[in-house]
C-alpha positions, 0 to 999 in steps of 0.5 A: 123583390124588383127586378131591375132589368133595363127591359121597357125602362130603357127601351125609350118607347113611351106611351102613358103620361111620358112613362114606359109603355108598361106602366099602362098595363100595370096601373089598369091591372092593379086598378081592377085587382084593387076593384075586387079587393076593395069591393069584397072588403066593402060588403065583408062586415055587412054580409056576416052581420045581415040576418039569414033572412036578408041573405047574410050569415046572421053572425055577431059583432064580435064574430064578424070582427074576428073573421074580418081581423083574420082575413086581412091578416092572413093577406098581409102575412102571405105576401111574405111567401108570395114575393119569396116564391116568385123571387125564387122560383116564378117570377113576378110575371108568372106569379101575377097571373096565378095570383090573380087567378086564385083571387077570381076563383075566390070571389065567384067562389063567394058568389055562390050562396053558401056558408063553406063557399064563403070560407073557401072563397075568402082563404083563395082570395087571401092565398091569390092576394098574397101572390099577387100584391108584392109581384106587381109592385115589383114590376113597377120597379122593374120597368125603371133602370136605377137611375131612371127619374121617371121612377117616383112619377111611375109609382105615383101613377100607380098609386093613383090606379090603386085608389081609383079601383078603390073608389069605384068598387064599393059603388058598384058592389055596394049598389048590387048587395044593398040598393032596393033598386037593384033587389026589386029588379031581381025579384021581378026577374025571377031572381032572389032579392036576399041573394044580393050580397052574391052578386056583389061579390060575383062583380069582385070576381069580374073586376079581377077577370078583366083585369087579368084579360088586359094583362095577358092582352098586353103582356108583351109591354112588359118585354122581360120585366117580372120574367121566370129566374132563370136559375132558382137562387138558394136552397129548399131549406131557405124556402121551406123556412120561409113559407113554414115560418109564415105559415106558423106565425099565421097560425099562431095569431089565429089561435089568439083568439081562443080564450086560453091563448089570447096571451099570445096577444102580447107578443104583438107588442112585446117581441118588437119592444125586444127587438129595439132593445137588442138592436139598440145595445149592439151599437153599431149602425145597421143595429141602430138603424133596425132598433129605429126600424122596429120603433116605426114597426109598432107605430105602424101596427098601432095605425092599422089596427085603428085605421082598419076599424073602417071596414069594421066598427065604422062599416057598422056604424054606417049600417046600423047608425047613419042617416044613409040619405042625402036631400032624401035620396037613400043610398047603401052604407058600402059606399061610405068605404069609397070616402078613403080612396076618394080623399086620397086622390084627391089630397094626394097631389096636394100633400106632394106639392107640399113636401116638394115646396117644403123640401129640406125644411120638410119634417123628418120620417119620425115627425111625419109618422107621428102627425099620422098617428095624430090625425088618425086619433083625431078622427076617432075623437070626432065619433065621440060626439057621433055616437053620443048623438045616436041616442036621439035616432041615426046621425048625419053621413057628415060625421063619417065623412069628417073621419074618412077625411081625417084619417086620410091625412093620416094615412097620407103622413104615415103610409107613403113615408113608411115604406121608403124609410124601411128601405133606407134603414134597412142594410143592404143585404137584408132589405128583402128580410126587412120588408117581409117584417114590415108586412108583419107589422100590417098583419099584426095591425089588421089583426088587432082591428079584428080584436078591438071591432069586436068591442062595438055595439049599437045599442048602447050610446054611452058603450059606444062612446067609451069605445071610440074613446079608448081607440083615439086614447090609444092612439093619442098615447102612442103618438105621445110616447113617439114624439118623446121618442123623436131625439132618440129615434134621429140619433138611431136613424144615424143621418136617415131623414 
């Protein structure tokens, strides 16, 4: 989806860590967009389960997990038509502006205390993110000529902006939504303290608005990157198929929540397994590499299904079962959501240095995927004794610090490797389609996170420990299966590391 015109990449004008000037524009725009996304995400489950007198929706953990799973699934799935529409009609530049505007409107809609505005706001944020997210990343690629050696470093800087936004957002929105200090300020100034949640949602909207303002004011730095395509290639029939197909998949995925249609969830696993055997049976290089891609598809889907428990079961564990204080000072439960981006910022340079030092001796992509799953499973195994200790009262926050540390190690082994590997395995004529399929693995992973998260219980330590053990066992089984498949995977990949 990236446009690779010479543009800023060849202008020779550098003003941001030796990179094209336009990178600073995209860096801060993405930082604020991620601030808005993760700021709202940190509150989402907690707001849904909060009692109505406390300003929440008063729904069960099962309902919260279902809503969270459907929302995050939609964000990823809508990126497929979002990227396609930009490539064919709008261009990445206009898509970022339109998508960011819709996101801001969604957050400000969430700031209005009413049930209908809650669901409308979620829909708007998902729609806007689907249009914004894939296209701002495409614009980063468009800053560089194909052979520009600064490209990888530029994406690393851009990725850091994502995590800075993710680090700051829960601290700000969590304070506004949950802190007694801010609630006291609201009461003293004639506002309803129970509406503090909506001040947090509003702050997320302010973040997106700031990002948009900065983007528009500095858009000239981007030169011709991301501009509207002069001619919309292809036919309207293709566009119709892509958009309607994505919406149909999303509709069927949501329909699987209905008890009589839960059998549809089997497709999450059966379809990629069938694709593995079908492509492998073709016997040609492209077919075998596509078979390998669908093995990674399953691994990715399972990884995100467990990783995204951070916003569901882990968020509830932090709220209801953790002693949220340090040296007698209390802090909002939403602040735990800042741990993952904090560890990414601290550990990513170390991982980059490790892979650089190892050079050709570094693990292959399948091995890195297996490491990612292993550390993720280890993080949930850590929560088994933590769950048992809740029988004696709230547990130390260090349990969640350990969980997020292990999860981040797993993420850094798997997530950066995934997209790079998939683009190498995809046939040149099908890169866009394969990236869309990769987004689908994340979408279904997030949906499964909602399904699994519904099993959380805060009232029974034994059942809770079993819940975490089941998650760890699921990932452990996937890790062992992937390790067993590594020799076959290397054969299928035909020289791609």
